[in-house]
C-alpha positions in Angstrom: 48.1 37.6 2.8 48.3 35.5 -0.5 45.1 33.9 -2.2 44.8 30.4 -1.1 43.2 29.3 -4.2 44.9 28.3 -7.4 43.5 29.7 -11.0 41.8 26.4 -11.7 39.6 26.7 -8.4 39.2 30.4 -8.8 37.9 29.9 -12.4 35.5 27.2 -11.3 34.1 29.7 -8.2 33.9 32.2 -10.9 31.5 29.7 -12.9 29.8 28.7 -9.9 28.9 32.3 -8.8 27.6 33.2 -12.4 25.4 30.2 -12.3 24.0 31.3 -9.0 23.3 34.9 -10.4 21.4 33.5 -13.5 19.8 30.7 -11.6 19.5 31.5 -7.9 16.8 28.7 -7.5 20.0 26.1 -7.4 21.1 27.5 -3.9 18.3 25.7 -2.5 19.4 22.1 -3.8 19.6 19.6 -0.9 23.1 18.8 -2.0 24.2 22.6 -1.7 23.1 22.6 1.8 26.7 23.2 3.2 26.8 26.2 0.9 23.6 27.5 1.8 24.7 26.8 5.6 27.8 28.9 5.1 26.0 32.0 3.2 23.4 32.2 6.3 26.3 31.8 9.0 28.1 35.2 7.6 24.7 36.9 7.8 23.4 36.4 4.1 20.1 35.8 2.7 19.2 33.3 0.1 16.7 34.5 -2.3 13.3 32.5 -2.1 12.5 30.2 -4.5 10.6 31.7 -7.7 8.5 29.1 -9.6 8.3 30.9 -12.7 12.3 30.4 -13.1 13.1 27.1 -14.4 15.4 25.4 -12.1 16.7 22.0 -11.2 15.2 22.1 -7.7 14.0 18.8 -6.1 10.6 19.5 -7.0 11.1 19.9 -10.6 13.6 16.8 -11.0 11.5 14.4 -9.2 9.6 12.3 -11.8 5.9 13.5 -12.1 3.4 11.0 -13.4 0.4 12.3 -15.0 -2.6 11.1 -13.1 -4.1 8.7 -15.5 -7.4 8.7 -16.9 -9.9 7.0 -14.9 -10.9 4.3 -16.9 -14.5 3.3 -16.5 -14.8 -0.5 -17.0 -18.1 -2.2 -16.3 -17.3 -4.9 -13.7 -19.2 -8.3 -14.6 -21.5 -9.1 -12.1 -21.2 -12.9 -10.6 -24.1 -13.7 -12.7 -23.9 -11.2 -15.6 -23.1 -13.6 -18.5 -23.8 -16.9 -16.8 -26.7 -18.8 -18.1 -28.2 -20.5 -15.1 -31.2 -22.9 -15.0 -33.8 -20.9 -12.8 -36.3 -23.4 -13.0 -38.0 -24.1 -9.4 -36.9 -20.8 -8.2 -39.3 -18.3 -6.4 -39.6 -14.9 -5.4 -38.0 -14.3 -1.9 -40.2 -13.4 1.1 -39.6 -10.5 3.3 -38.4 -11.4 6.9 -40.1 -8.9 9.5 -39.7 -8.8 13.5 -43.0 -10.6 13.9 -41.3 -14.0 13.8 -40.7 -15.0 17.4 -37.1 -15.8 18.1 -37.5 -16.1 22.0 -35.3 -14.6 24.6 -31.6 -15.6 24.1 -30.6 -15.0 27.5 -33.6 -17.1 29.1 -32.8 -20.4 30.8 -35.6 -22.6 30.6 -37.0 -24.7 33.4 -37.7 -28.7 33.0 -41.3 -27.1 32.8 -40.6 -25.2 30.1 -38.8 -27.7 28.2 -41.5 -30.2 28.8 -44.0 -28.0 27.7 -42.1 -26.9 24.5 -41.6 -30.6 23.5 -45.3 -31.1 23.7 -45.9 -28.2 21.6 -43.5 -29.7 19.2 -45.0 -33.0 18.9 -48.4 -31.4 18.4 -46.9 -29.1 15.5 -45.5 -32.4 14.0 -49.0 -33.8 13.6 -50.2 -30.8 11.9 -47.3 -30.7 9.8 -47.7 -34.2 8.6 -51.4 -33.3 7.8 -50.5 -30.1 5.8 -51.5 -27.7 8.3 -48.1 -25.6 8.0 -49.3 -22.5 9.2 -50.3 -24.1 12.4 -47.2 -25.8 12.6 -45.5 -22.6 12.4 -47.8 -21.2 15.3 -47.4 -24.2 17.5 -43.4 -24.0 17.0 -43.3 -20.3 17.8 -44.9 -21.1 21.3 -42.4 -23.7 21.7 -39.4 -21.3 20.9 -40.8 -18.7 23.4 -40.8 -21.4 26.0 -37.3 -23.2 25.2 -35.3 -20.4 22.7 -31.9 -22.8 23.2 -33.4 -25.7 21.2 -32.0 -25.7 17.8 -34.5 -28.5 17.0 -37.3 -26.2 17.5 -35.9 -23.8 15.0 -35.2 -26.2 12.5 -38.7 -27.5 12.6 -40.0 -24.2 12.1 -37.7 -23.4 9.2 -38.8 -26.7 7.7 -42.6 -25.6 7.8 -41.7 -22.3 6.3 -40.4 -24.2 3.3 -43.6 -25.5 3.0 -45.2 -21.9 2.9 -42.5 -20.9 0.3 -40.9 -18.6 2.7 -37.3 -19.2 2.0 -35.9 -16.1 3.9 -37.7 -16.8 7.0 -36.3 -20.6 6.7 -32.9 -19.2 6.3 -33.0 -17.1 9.4 -34.5 -19.9 11.6 -31.8 -22.5 10.4 -28.9 -19.9 10.8 -30.3 -19.5 14.5 -30.2 -23.3 15.0 -26.5 -23.5 13.5 -25.5 -21.0 16.1 -27.2 -23.2 19.0 -25.9 -26.3 17.3 -22.9 -25.9 14.5 -23.3 -29.8 13.9 -27.1 -29.7 12.7 -27.1 -31.6 9.4 -30.8 -30.8 9.2 -29.8 -26.9 9.6 -27.7 -27.1 6.8 -30.1 -29.3 4.6 -33.0 -26.8 5.1 -31.0 -23.8 4.5 -29.3 -25.1 1.7 -32.7 -25.8 -0.1 -34.1 -22.5 0.9 -30.9 -20.9 -0.8 -31.5 -22.8 -4.0 -35.4 -21.5 -3.9 -34.1 -17.9 -4.2 -31.2 -18.7 -6.9 -28.5 -18.9 -4.3 -26.9 -21.7 -5.9 -23.3 -21.4 -4.6 -24.6 -21.0 -1.0 -27.0 -23.9 -1.4 -24.2 -26.3 -2.8 -21.7 -25.2 0.3 -24.8 -26.1 2.9 -26.0 -29.0 1.2 -22.2 -30.4 0.9 -21.8 -29.9 4.7 -25.3 -31.5 5.6 -24.3 -34.7 3.7 -20.7 -34.5 5.2 -22.2 -34.4 8.8 -25.0 -36.8 8.2 -25.4 -38.4 4.7 -28.9 -37.8 3.6 -30.3 -39.1 0.4 -32.7 -36.3 -0.1 -30.0 -33.6 0.8 -27.8 -35.7 -1.8 -30.4 -35.3 -4.3 -30.5 -31.5 -3.7 -27.0 -31.0 -4.1 -26.8 -32.7 -7.5 -29.5 -30.5 -8.7 -27.7 -27.2 -7.6 -24.1 -28.4 -8.4 -24.1 -27.4 -12.2 -25.4 -23.9 -11.6 -22.7 -23.5 -8.5 -20.0 -24.7 -10.6 -20.9 -22.2 -13.3 -21.1 -19.4 -10.9 -17.5 -20.6 -9.3 -15.9 -20.7 -12.8 -17.4 -17.1 -13.5 -15.9 -15.5 -10.4 -12.4 -17.1 -11.2 -12.5 -15.5 -14.6 -13.8 -12.3 -13.3 -10.8 -12.4 -10.5 -8.4 -13.2 -13.3 -9.3 -10.6 -15.5 -9.1 -8.1 -12.6 -5.5 -9.2 -11.9 -4.5 -8.9 -15.5 -6.1 -5.3 -15.6 -4.1 -4.6 -12.2 -0.8 -5.9 -14.1 -1.3 -3.8 -17.0 -1.9 -0.8 -14.9 1.1 -1.3 -13.0 3.4 -1.6 -15.9 1.8 1.5 -17.5 2.8 3.3 -14.0 6.3 2.1 -14.2 6.6 3.1 -18.0 5.4 6.6 -17.5 7.7 6.9 -14.3 10.8 5.9 -16.2 9.9 8.3 -19.1 9.5 10.9 -16.4 12.9 10.3 -15.1 14.4 10.4 -18.3 12.7 13.6 -19.2 14.1 15.1 -16.0 17.5 13.9 -16.6 17.6 15.4 -20.1 16.3 18.7 -18.7 19.1 18.8 -16.1 21.7 18.0 -18.8 19.6 21.1 -21.0 20.2 23.4 -18.0 23.6 22.6 -17.1 25.3 20.9 -20.3 25.9 24.3 -22.2 27.7 25.6 -18.7 31.5 24.7 -18.5 32.0 22.6 -15.4 28.6 22.8 -13.9 27.4 19.6 -15.6 30.2 17.6 -14.1 29.4 19.7 -10.7 25.9 18.8 -10.7 26.4 15.2 -11.7 28.9 14.6 -8.8 26.4 15.7 -6.1 24.3 13.1 -7.4 26.4 10.5 -6.2 25.0 8.5 -3.6 27.9 8.1 -1.4 28.5 11.9 -1.7 25.0 12.7 -0.6 25.0 10.4 2.4 28.5 11.6 3.2 26.7 15.3 3.7 24.2 13.7 5.5 26.6 13.3 8.4 26.7 16.5 10.6 30.3 16.0 11.4 31.0 15.6 8.0 28.8 18.8 6.7 30.5 20.8 9.6 34.0 20.1 8.7 33.2 20.6 4.8 31.9 24.0 5.6 34.8 24.6 7.7 37.0 23.9 4.9 35.0 25.9 2.4 35.5 29.1 4.8 39.2 28.7 4.8 40.8 25.9 2.4 43.8 25.8 4.9 41.6 24.4 7.8 41.8 21.2 5.5 44.8 20.5 7.6 42.8 19.9 10.9 41.1 16.7 9.4 43.8 14.9 7.8 43.5 12.3 10.6 39.7 12.1 10.2 39.1 8.8 7.9 35.6 10.1 7.1 36.7 13.4 5.9 39.5 12.4 4.0 37.4 9.7 2.3 34.9 12.2 1.2 37.8 14.6 -0.1 39.2 11.7 -2.4 35.7 10.9 -3.8 35.3 14.5 -4.6 38.8 14.8 -6.2 37.7 11.7 -8.4 34.8 13.8 -10.0 36.7 15.4 -12.4 37.5 18.6 -9.8 41.2 18.3 -9.4 41.3 21.9 -8.2 38.5 21.6 -5.7 34.6 22.2 -5.9 33.4 25.7 -6.8 32.9 27.5 -3.7 35.5 25.1 -1.8 38.6 25.6 -3.8 41.5 23.4 -3.7 42.7 21.2 -0.8 46.2 22.3 0.1 48.7 19.6 1.0 48.6 15.7 0.8 48.2 16.0 -2.8 44.6 17.1 -2.9 44.3 19.6 -5.7 46.4 22.9 -5.7 48.1 22.4 -9.2 51.3 24.0 -9.6 50.3 27.4 -8.2 48.7 26.2 -5.2 50.4 27.5 -2.0 52.4 25.1 0.2 50.6 23.8 3.4 50.8 25.7 6.3 53.6 24.8 8.9 52.6 24.2 12.5 55.8 24.9 14.1 59.5 26.6 13.6 61.4 25.2 10.5 64.0 22.7 11.4 67.7 23.2 10.2 68.1 20.3 7.6 71.7 20.8 7.7 72.3 21.3 4.1 73.9 24.8 4.5 
């Protein structure tokens, strides 16, 4: 039986085997899976990957971006460098559970509603006389009778404002707005309470909404008072967001730069690994071709190429398969006119072989050409 490989193919095969001996890790390359499958199919066992031996495995060729040092950057607070006019602000009060909010699920009877209205009127009399604590007491009793009345919560919130209890006012007005989202008074007094504890942005939003629902001169006056501070805070927030966006862009650009450097370094290392070995640089680069890599992912193609690698004469079985022939043509264009190491040439149809390549096998008896 004559050797089915020409001299050029045998030289490349010998070079490939020498590389495998000196750098066995390359046998674990995904691109050489077909060769690995062949070795295992005949009972061979591949040597395990040895980390101390440098080889262009997938792990070593993939770019590794060094973790960036965490940059501790002080994030400016909303008002860290904003000069606000805090004149008129007071210390916030502490809200406890002693404030009566009523049973939210209670459905008041007509009698409950009448008694609640009577207590509300009495509370307004006390409020007008400056007895704000008494007004709160009466309104709390009214809320127990009718916890569905937004007006009662607004009135008690207004009384809390007079007692310099802005947080209690905010709690009552918020409840009032849950019961009646269109309560202009609820927004008005909650906005004023926010202003007293320095929440100028929230104050402006509430007072704007109050004037939108039902314009009120006092609410408009309070709005004009808080607007300068609110605008300063809004502008400062925009500045902080802009700086954060710029920082994110810089960090993203730095990550891209490092990734490119890592890719270039890996490519240079691959070239250094294979550049001094005749034929292997082109061999390795060929299998980086996306079309070739994609073709070997097809089980049909991979099986056929393994079959050909075991016996190049089997090439004849696949001449009618366009996928196999397209891959073979692609391989032949990658500076391997005699075939790939480990695969030999492709006899027949003009694929490799060279002058010493054997003639393609004939499938039937030779016919008389009539030239004798």
